[in-house]
C-alpha positions in Angstrom: 41.1 -41.2 -18.3 41.7 -44.8 -19.7 39.1 -47.3 -19.7 39.3 -50.9 -20.9 36.2 -52.9 -22.2 36.1 -56.4 -23.3 33.6 -59.0 -24.7 34.6 -62.4 -23.9 33.2 -65.4 -25.9 34.1 -68.9 -26.3 35.3 -68.4 -29.8 36.6 -64.8 -29.8 37.7 -62.0 -27.2 37.2 -58.4 -28.3 38.9 -55.7 -26.4 38.6 -51.9 -26.7 40.7 -49.2 -25.0 38.9 -45.9 -24.4 40.6 -42.7 -23.6 39.7 -39.3 -23.1 39.6 -36.4 -20.3 36.3 -37.4 -18.9 33.8 -40.3 -19.0 31.6 -38.2 -21.2 34.3 -37.8 -23.7 35.7 -41.1 -24.3 36.7 -42.2 -27.5 38.4 -45.5 -29.0 42.1 -45.3 -28.9 42.7 -48.9 -30.2 40.9 -52.4 -30.6 41.7 -55.8 -31.1 40.3 -59.2 -31.4 41.7 -62.5 -30.2 41.1 -66.1 -30.8 40.0 -67.2 -27.3 41.1 -70.9 -27.7 44.6 -69.7 -28.6 45.2 -68.5 -24.8 45.1 -70.3 -21.5 43.1 -67.6 -20.0 42.1 -63.7 -20.1 45.0 -62.4 -18.4 47.5 -63.4 -20.9 45.3 -61.8 -23.6 45.2 -58.6 -21.5 49.1 -58.8 -21.2 49.4 -58.8 -25.0 46.9 -56.0 -25.6 48.2 -53.5 -23.0 51.7 -54.3 -22.9 52.0 -53.0 -19.2 49.9 -50.0 -19.8 47.7 -48.9 -16.8 43.8 -48.2 -17.0 41.7 -46.5 -14.6 38.7 -49.0 -14.9 37.8 -52.1 -16.7 34.6 -53.9 -17.6 34.1 -57.3 -19.1 31.2 -59.2 -20.4 32.0 -63.1 -20.2 30.2 -66.1 -21.4 29.3 -68.1 -18.2 27.6 -67.4 -14.9 29.5 -64.8 -12.7 29.1 -65.5 -8.9 30.9 -63.4 -6.5 33.3 -62.0 -8.9 34.2 -65.7 -10.2 33.4 -67.2 -13.5 34.2 -70.6 -14.8 33.6 -69.9 -18.5 31.1 -72.1 -20.2 32.8 -72.9 -23.4 36.4 -72.4 -22.3 38.7 -74.1 -19.7 39.2 -70.8 -18.0 38.8 -69.3 -14.5 38.4 -65.5 -14.6 38.2 -63.6 -11.3 37.9 -60.0 -10.3 40.9 -60.2 -8.0 43.1 -61.6 -10.9 42.0 -58.8 -13.2 42.6 -56.3 -10.7 46.1 -57.4 -10.1 46.8 -57.5 -13.8 45.3 -54.3 -14.5 46.6 -52.5 -11.4 43.1 -51.0 -10.7 40.4 -51.7 -7.9 37.7 -50.7 -10.5 37.0 -53.7 -12.6 33.6 -55.0 -13.3 32.9 -58.8 -14.2 29.6 -59.6 -15.7 27.9 -62.2 -17.5 28.1 -61.3 -21.2 24.5 -61.0 -21.6 24.2 -59.0 -18.5 26.9 -56.4 -19.9 25.0 -56.5 -23.0 21.9 -55.3 -21.5 23.7 -52.4 -20.0 24.8 -51.4 -23.6 21.1 -51.1 -24.8 21.0 -47.6 -23.2 24.0 -46.5 -25.5 22.4 -47.9 -28.6 21.3 -45.2 -31.3 17.6 -45.1 -32.5 18.8 -46.0 -36.1 20.0 -49.4 -34.8 16.4 -50.3 -33.3 14.2 -52.2 -35.7 10.7 -52.0 -34.2 8.7 -55.0 -34.1 6.1 -53.2 -31.7 5.9 -50.0 -30.7 4.4 -48.6 -27.5 5.3 -45.8 -25.1 8.6 -46.6 -23.3 8.3 -46.2 -19.3 11.7 -45.2 -18.4 11.1 -46.4 -14.6 10.2 -50.1 -15.8 12.4 -53.0 -16.5 14.2 -53.5 -19.5 14.5 -57.1 -21.1 17.2 -58.6 -23.4 17.1 -61.9 -25.3 20.2 -62.7 -27.0 20.5 -65.7 -29.6 23.5 -67.1 -30.6 25.2 -70.4 -29.6 22.8 -70.2 -26.8 19.6 -68.6 -25.7 20.8 -65.8 -23.3 18.6 -63.5 -21.2 19.2 -60.6 -18.8 17.0 -57.8 -17.5 17.7 -54.0 -16.2 15.9 -52.5 -13.2 16.5 -48.6 -13.7 18.5 -47.3 -10.8 19.6 -50.6 -9.7 21.4 -52.6 -12.6 21.5 -55.5 -14.9 20.8 -58.9 -13.7 21.8 -62.3 -15.5 19.6 -65.2 -16.0 20.1 -68.8 -17.1 16.7 -68.8 -18.8 18.0 -70.7 -22.0 18.3 -73.7 -19.7 14.6 -73.5 -18.5 12.5 -76.5 -20.0 10.9 -76.4 -23.4 6.9 -76.5 -23.1 5.0 -77.4 -26.4 1.7 -75.5 -27.1 0.0 -77.4 -29.9 0.2 -81.0 -31.6 3.1 -79.9 -33.9 5.3 -78.9 -31.0 4.2 -82.1 -29.0 5.8 -84.0 -31.7 8.7 -81.7 -31.5 9.3 -82.4 -27.9 9.0 -86.1 -28.6 11.6 -85.8 -31.2 13.9 -83.6 -28.8 13.5 -86.0 -26.0 15.3 -88.8 -27.9 18.3 -86.4 -28.3 18.4 -84.3 -25.1 17.5 -84.9 -21.4 15.8 -82.6 -20.1 14.9 -80.6 -23.2 15.8 -76.9 -22.9 14.6 -74.0 -24.6 18.0 -73.3 -26.1 18.0 -76.8 -27.8 15.6 -75.1 -30.4 16.1 -71.5 -29.8 19.9 -70.9 -30.6 22.0 -71.3 -33.6 22.4 -75.4 -33.1 18.7 -75.4 -32.7 18.0 -74.1 -36.1 19.3 -77.2 -37.7 17.6 -79.4 -35.1 14.4 -78.0 -36.3 15.2 -78.6 -39.8 16.0 -82.3 -39.0 12.6 -82.6 -37.2 10.7 -81.1 -40.2 12.5 -83.6 -42.5 12.2 -86.6 -40.4 8.5 -86.0 -39.9 7.8 -85.4 -43.4 6.2 -81.9 -42.8 8.0 -80.5 -45.8 10.4 -81.6 -48.5 14.1 -81.1 -48.4 15.1 -80.1 -51.9 18.4 -78.7 -51.0 19.5 -81.5 -48.4 22.7 -82.3 -50.0 23.7 -78.5 -49.9 22.9 -78.3 -46.1 24.6 -81.5 -45.3 27.8 -80.6 -47.1 27.7 -76.9 -45.2 30.5 -76.4 -42.6 27.6 -74.6 -40.5 24.5 -76.5 -41.3 22.4 -74.0 -39.4 23.7 -71.1 -41.2 22.8 -72.9 -44.4 19.1 -73.7 -43.3 18.7 -70.1 -42.3 20.1 -68.7 -45.6 17.8 -71.1 -47.7 14.9 -70.6 -45.5 14.9 -66.9 -45.3 15.1 -66.7 -49.0 12.5 -69.4 -49.5 15.1 -71.8 -51.7 14.0 -74.8 -49.9 10.8 -75.9 -48.4 12.1 -77.9 -45.4 14.4 -75.0 -44.5 11.7 -72.4 -44.9 9.3 -74.6 -42.6 12.2 -74.8 -40.0 12.7 -71.1 -39.9 9.0 -70.4 -39.7 8.7 -72.7 -37.0 11.8 -71.0 -35.2 10.3 -67.5 -35.4 7.0 -68.9 -34.0 8.7 -70.5 -31.1 10.8 -67.5 -30.5 7.7 -65.2 -30.4 6.0 -67.4 -28.0 9.0 -67.3 -25.7 9.5 -63.6 -25.9 5.8 -63.5 -25.0 6.9 -65.6 -21.9 9.7 -63.3 -21.0 7.6 -60.4 -21.2 5.0 -61.8 -18.8 7.8 -62.6 -16.2 8.9 -58.9 -15.7 6.3 -56.8 -17.8 9.3 -54.9 -19.4 7.6 -51.5 -20.5 11.2 -50.2 -20.7 11.6 -52.3 -23.8 12.0 -56.0 -24.8 15.0 -56.2 -27.1 16.2 -59.1 -29.3 19.9 -59.4 -30.2 22.6 -61.9 -31.2 24.0 -63.1 -34.4 21.3 -65.5 -35.2 18.5 -62.9 -34.7 20.4 -60.7 -37.2 20.9 -63.3 -39.8 17.2 -64.1 -39.5 16.1 -60.6 -39.4 13.9 -60.8 -42.6 12.0 -63.8 -41.3 11.6 -62.0 -37.9 10.1 -58.9 -39.4 8.0 -60.6 -41.8 6.9 -63.8 -40.1 4.5 -64.5 -37.4 6.6 -63.7 -34.4 4.4 -60.9 -33.1 1.2 -62.9 -33.5 2.9 -66.0 -31.3 4.1 -63.0 -28.9 0.6 -61.9 -28.4 -1.1 -65.3 -28.1 -1.2 -65.6 -24.5 -5.0 -66.1 -23.8 -6.2 -63.2 -21.4 -2.8 -61.4 -21.5 -2.8 -60.2 -25.1 -4.0 -56.6 -24.3 -1.2 -56.5 -21.6 1.5 -57.6 -24.3 0.6 -54.8 -26.5 1.8 -52.3 -24.0 5.3 -53.8 -24.3 7.8 -52.1 -26.6 9.4 -54.7 -28.6 12.7 -54.1 -31.1 15.4 -56.1 -32.5 19.0 -54.4 -32.0 20.9 -54.3 -35.2 24.2 -53.4 -33.2 27.1 -55.6 -33.2 29.2 -53.7 -30.6 26.4 -54.0 -27.9 28.6 -56.3 -25.7 31.5 -54.1 -25.8 29.2 -50.9 -25.2 27.8 -52.8 -22.2 31.2 -53.8 -21.0 32.0 -50.1 -21.2 28.8 -49.2 -19.2 29.9 -51.6 -16.6 33.4 -50.3 -16.2 32.1 -46.6 -15.9 29.5 -47.7 -13.2 32.5 -48.9 -10.8 34.7 -45.9 -11.6 34.1 -43.3 -9.0 33.2 -39.7 -9.6 
């Protein structure tokens, strides 16, 4: 049995070929990473990786909405369709999923050692499972046991302030974005936006502003300095980020009551792990007026699993493979 899994992003495309005598005995035969922008589409990458070899099934998580087996990728000028993939791969067993949707399927394959628990509670295996991904944007998907994983575009929902500081933040954001979306603050770029807000409003001094302005990735610089308390403005920005994240996770939990688990994942979340664990995230999560007791019944964890996207793509491929 030969199963191909792919995690397709705007920057990189990761492919992994699994082989074995059965679906329960698959192991990695080989894997490769490609620079997405160096190719005109996904099919040329598949050709370079497989060199004409056939597979029994394939699964792909793609950064963009997938509608009726078609995806116009969000950060690439690609059109990816199930029909084209099936032709190139010579198989009728091909799953094309939104990348966060695919990652949600991978949660079931994550070992307990990779779960950093922020709030422990009994896990209800029949209840929904939620995944929130923090990267270039804010991604969210959920799994209904026995039914499947479902993508959302929740990152584009409107940002809603809760207090005086956040109302000032909304005014600051309104001058830059119209409308103001959740991912304008809860994302990689959002980290630097929050830092700019802190500095402009005079909420905390920027003692390392030159270092941040000179960095290739300003958000990464803010995160590095903020987590280590090396710059007051960066620390304040990360503190605000964690508080906003906790509140939004609470909103997500109220939408589906995911007693199967609410999981946080993504490059930004992992880089800010120390602040997420030590900060006030769970205080903000539980601060929902009459719903605090309900939210205490939700298991919440950070997933320290860099291969979640590939694992989810593999799960998607196995779901469409008969037998």
